[in-house]
Backbone as CSV, one residue per row, in Angstrom:
resi,resn,N_x,N_y,N_z,CA_x,CA_y,CA_z,C_x,C_y,C_z
1,GLN,-20.642,-27.944,-12.734,-20.345,-26.612,-11.213,-21.940,-25.916,-11.457
2,LYS,-22.400,-25.424,-10.812,-23.813,-24.597,-10.888,-23.190,-22.804,-11.137
3,ILE,-23.207,-21.830,-11.869,-22.676,-20.496,-11.871,-24.119,-19.932,-11.091
4,LEU,-23.578,-19.266,-9.867,-24.273,-18.526,-9.246,-25.164,-17.418,-9.837
5,ASP,-24.748,-16.474,-10.278,-25.552,-15.135,-11.397,-25.002,-15.551,-12.759
6,PRO,-25.852,-16.611,-13.525,-25.471,-16.804,-14.981,-26.051,-14.859,-15.680
7,GLU,-27.046,-14.353,-15.190,-26.857,-13.430,-16.332,-25.941,-12.328,-16.093
8,LYS,-25.258,-11.665,-14.809,-24.437,-11.059,-14.648,-23.227,-11.536,-15.515
9,CYS,-22.896,-13.207,-15.694,-21.874,-13.351,-16.364,-21.588,-12.945,-18.247
10,ASN,-23.190,-13.423,-18.296,-23.839,-12.855,-19.649,-23.425,-11.469,-19.910
11,LEU,-23.592,-10.828,-18.907,-23.532,-9.104,-19.151,-22.362,-9.000,-19.633
12,ALA,-21.374,-9.780,-18.920,-19.740,-9.241,-19.034,-19.094,-9.626,-20.046
13,GLY,-19.622,-10.737,-20.895,-19.298,-11.011,-21.946,-18.683,-12.769,-21.874
14,GLY,-19.072,-13.770,-20.527,-18.801,-14.667,-20.066,-18.661,-14.707,-18.537
15,CYS,-18.119,-15.790,-17.696,-17.856,-15.739,-16.886,-16.048,-15.423,-16.484
16,ARG,-14.858,-15.854,-17.119,-13.967,-15.957,-17.425,-13.549,-14.448,-17.381
17,ARG,-14.304,-13.658,-18.372,-14.020,-11.989,-18.617,-14.133,-11.457,-17.393
18,LEU,-15.188,-11.915,-16.526,-15.857,-11.130,-15.112,-14.898,-11.445,-14.472
19,LEU,-14.207,-12.768,-14.273,-13.284,-13.071,-13.347,-12.110,-11.929,-13.504
20,ARG,-12.101,-12.035,-14.864,-10.705,-11.552,-15.284,-10.277,-9.848,-14.935
21,THR,-12.270,-9.439,-14.996,-12.053,-8.114,-14.729,-12.431,-7.636,-13.387
22,ASN,-12.860,-8.679,-12.860,-12.472,-8.628,-11.127,-10.967,-8.309,-10.431
23,LEU,-10.590,-9.682,-10.860,-9.072,-9.496,-10.526,-8.239,-8.081,-10.954
24,ASN,-8.402,-7.986,-12.111,-7.321,-6.536,-12.339,-8.027,-5.057,-11.479
25,ILE,-9.416,-5.221,-11.273,-9.926,-4.084,-10.144,-9.453,-4.717,-8.725
26,VAL,-8.913,-5.689,-8.548,-8.295,-6.140,-7.127,-6.671,-6.236,-7.332
27,PHE,-6.442,-6.061,-8.550,-4.695,-6.185,-8.530,-4.289,-4.372,-8.310
28,LEU,-5.431,-4.064,-9.156,-5.182,-1.993,-9.371,-5.925,-1.845,-8.238
29,THR,-5.955,-2.117,-6.864,-6.659,-1.738,-5.737,-5.616,-2.032,-4.807
30,TYR,-4.617,-3.119,-4.789,-3.663,-3.614,-4.053,-2.427,-3.010,-4.647
31,ILE,-2.323,-2.468,-5.044,-0.947,-1.852,-6.109,-1.383,-0.520,-5.594
32,VAL,-2.525,0.232,-5.214,-2.386,1.653,-4.933,-2.084,1.673,-3.521
33,MET,-3.415,0.698,-2.797,-3.025,1.082,-1.654,-1.114,0.383,-1.068
34,SER,-0.803,-0.158,-2.005,0.747,-0.493,-1.325,1.603,0.840,-1.356
35,PHE,1.056,1.137,-2.511,1.926,2.449,-2.895,1.509,3.663,-1.614
36,PHE,0.171,3.873,-1.004,-0.138,4.308,0.151,0.524,4.327,1.038
37,ASP,0.795,2.683,1.664,1.324,2.204,2.483,3.221,2.838,2.859
38,ILE,3.693,2.700,1.665,5.246,3.763,1.509,4.995,4.781,1.262
39,VAL,3.690,5.641,0.553,4.197,7.601,1.131,4.066,7.732,2.010
40,VAL,2.822,7.075,2.774,2.376,8.358,3.942,3.406,8.199,4.780
41,PRO,4.114,7.095,5.257,5.191,7.315,6.402,6.539,8.155,5.784
42,VAL,6.620,8.531,4.730,7.815,9.182,4.354,7.005,10.356,4.294
43,ALA,5.719,11.006,3.975,5.481,11.698,3.960,5.002,12.714,4.954
44,TRP,4.830,11.532,6.415,4.591,12.053,7.964,6.123,12.642,8.472
45,LEU,7.020,11.512,7.955,8.395,12.277,8.221,8.989,13.430,8.159
46,LYS,8.584,13.879,6.377,8.851,15.114,5.893,8.085,16.216,6.256
47,PHE,6.726,15.899,7.194,6.376,16.752,7.512,6.906,17.361,8.732
48,GLN,7.058,16.082,9.722,7.619,16.628,10.650,9.105,17.568,11.166
49,THR,9.393,16.841,9.944,11.262,18.045,9.756,10.521,18.941,9.316
50,TRP,9.925,19.177,8.811,9.651,20.752,8.740,9.020,21.326,9.483
51,TRP,7.769,20.849,10.431,7.760,21.447,11.300,8.892,22.079,12.244
52,GLU,9.762,21.076,12.347,10.312,21.520,13.574,11.468,22.668,12.633
53,TYR,11.700,22.701,11.906,12.714,23.128,11.616,11.940,24.952,11.115
54,ARG,10.466,24.477,10.710,9.676,25.974,10.932,9.783,26.365,12.127
55,GLY,9.642,25.747,13.417,9.614,25.635,14.362,10.889,26.658,15.438
56,MET,11.955,26.109,14.562,13.701,26.829,14.775,13.455,28.111,14.445
57,ARG,12.869,28.240,12.943,13.291,29.500,12.761,11.649,30.442,13.241
58,LEU,11.199,30.424,13.353,10.210,31.106,14.245,10.899,31.706,15.630
59,THR,11.839,30.728,16.461,12.287,31.103,17.571,13.833,31.729,17.408
60,GLY,14.010,31.849,15.751,15.089,32.986,15.293,16.517,31.854,15.960
61,ARG,16.100,30.162,15.842,17.456,29.384,15.609,17.923,28.969,14.523
62,VAL,19.096,28.578,14.176,19.324,28.255,12.707,19.053,26.548,12.941
63,PRO,18.124,26.065,11.901,18.081,24.600,11.520,19.144,23.778,11.327
64,ARG,19.736,22.771,11.593,20.643,21.912,10.812,20.217,20.672,10.552
65,ASP,20.699,19.838,9.327,20.481,18.517,9.227,20.530,17.217,9.879
66,HIS,19.534,16.478,10.175,19.434,15.710,11.399,20.352,14.233,11.119
67,SER,20.447,13.455,12.134,21.761,12.306,11.999,20.601,11.518,11.431
68,PHE,21.116,10.349,10.863,20.579,9.172,10.475,20.038,8.931,12.188
69,LEU,20.349,8.521,13.029,19.505,8.466,14.190,18.589,9.126,14.638
70,GLU,18.819,10.165,14.330,17.803,11.433,14.623,16.492,11.357,13.788
71,GLN,16.707,10.883,12.470,15.823,10.762,11.502,14.827,9.208,12.296
72,GLN,15.815,8.186,12.242,14.862,6.935,12.771,13.750,7.900,13.784
73,ALA,14.628,7.969,14.642,13.906,8.578,16.438,12.377,9.184,15.822
74,LYS,12.796,9.885,14.634,11.048,10.876,14.297,9.769,9.665,13.634
75,MET,10.883,8.764,13.007,9.719,7.711,12.207,8.860,7.454,13.240
76,LYS,7.593,6.616,12.508,6.313,6.095,13.095,7.399,4.863,13.370
77,SER,6.832,4.052,14.890,7.266,3.097,15.480,6.916,1.873,14.427
78,TYR,7.960,0.832,14.238,7.437,-0.747,13.342,7.505,-1.602,14.264
79,ARG,6.437,-2.043,14.489,5.965,-3.474,15.483,5.896,-4.302,15.076
80,GLY,5.254,-5.327,15.929,5.212,-6.492,15.092,4.170,-7.076,14.579
81,ASP,3.154,-5.916,14.708,2.033,-5.747,14.051,2.058,-5.511,12.409
82,ASP,3.148,-4.603,12.369,3.603,-3.808,11.125,4.096,-4.729,10.673
83,SER,5.434,-5.624,10.949,5.820,-6.506,10.304,5.039,-7.522,10.040
84,THR,3.777,-8.270,10.685,3.003,-9.255,10.340,2.228,-8.353,8.631
85,ALA,1.799,-7.496,8.823,1.334,-6.673,7.817,1.974,-6.994,6.417
86,ASP,3.136,-6.356,7.032,3.918,-6.729,5.529,4.635,-7.754,4.959
87,TYR,4.464,-8.875,6.043,4.514,-10.212,5.479,3.344,-10.604,4.912
88,LEU,2.231,-10.350,5.074,0.565,-10.936,4.679,0.340,-9.943,3.494
89,GLN,1.645,-8.857,3.136,0.877,-8.299,1.632,1.707,-8.963,0.446
90,ILE,2.622,-9.821,0.875,3.935,-10.703,0.211,3.260,-11.686,0.073
91,VAL,2.563,-12.121,1.004,1.922,-13.524,1.019,0.838,-14.119,0.105
92,PHE,-0.329,-12.842,0.041,-1.909,-12.413,-0.376,-1.193,-12.274,-1.829
93,LEU,-0.360,-11.670,-2.286,-0.331,-11.100,-3.559,0.407,-12.763,-4.099
94,LEU,1.616,-13.162,-4.012,1.784,-14.632,-4.033,0.610,-15.333,-4.280
95,TYR,-0.535,-15.376,-3.233,-1.362,-16.338,-3.553,-2.493,-16.095,-4.623
96,PHE,-2.804,-14.832,-4.703,-3.809,-14.168,-5.770,-2.770,-14.809,-7.229
97,LEU,-1.434,-15.029,-6.879,-0.765,-15.070,-8.787,-0.752,-16.670,-8.837
98,CYS,-0.783,-17.363,-7.677,-0.937,-18.534,-7.668,-2.066,-19.241,-8.273
99,MET,-3.211,-18.508,-7.593,-4.346,-19.143,-7.765,-5.398,-18.615,-9.262
100,PHE,-4.587,-17.223,-9.473,-5.602,-16.717,-10.932,-4.943,-15.949,-11.719
101,SER,-3.620,-16.636,-11.958,-2.762,-16.639,-13.035,-2.862,-17.013,-14.347
102,MET,-3.992,-18.218,-14.509,-4.331,-18.640,-15.815,-5.580,-17.830,-16.239
103,VAL,-6.067,-16.763,-15.281,-6.814,-16.018,-15.814,-6.738,-14.784,-16.162
104,SER,-6.098,-14.659,-15.661,-5.172,-12.879,-15.745,-3.829,-12.757,-15.624
105,PRO,-2.964,-13.383,-16.767,-1.456,-13.679,-16.645,-0.840,-12.278,-16.376
């Protein structure tokens, strides 16, 4: 099998080491982006709740805790596209694990 860029492989210490380094970068990026997929909706919900409580305090009303249904109503909608994206995140991670686990376990 021909190597597409032999100089780059030699600089990295071999093609296997280059592949391992690139996979570790992809895994790290994937983990960071997954973390943001979790944190952003929670932060948005907290911000909306805080903003509503602030508005109530400014008008002189006493804020009260939201019920579970009220919290769900304030969350971003979870559509079919979101469900598909969540499923694909799991499938892609499994794909990388199956395809490249012998290089970077």
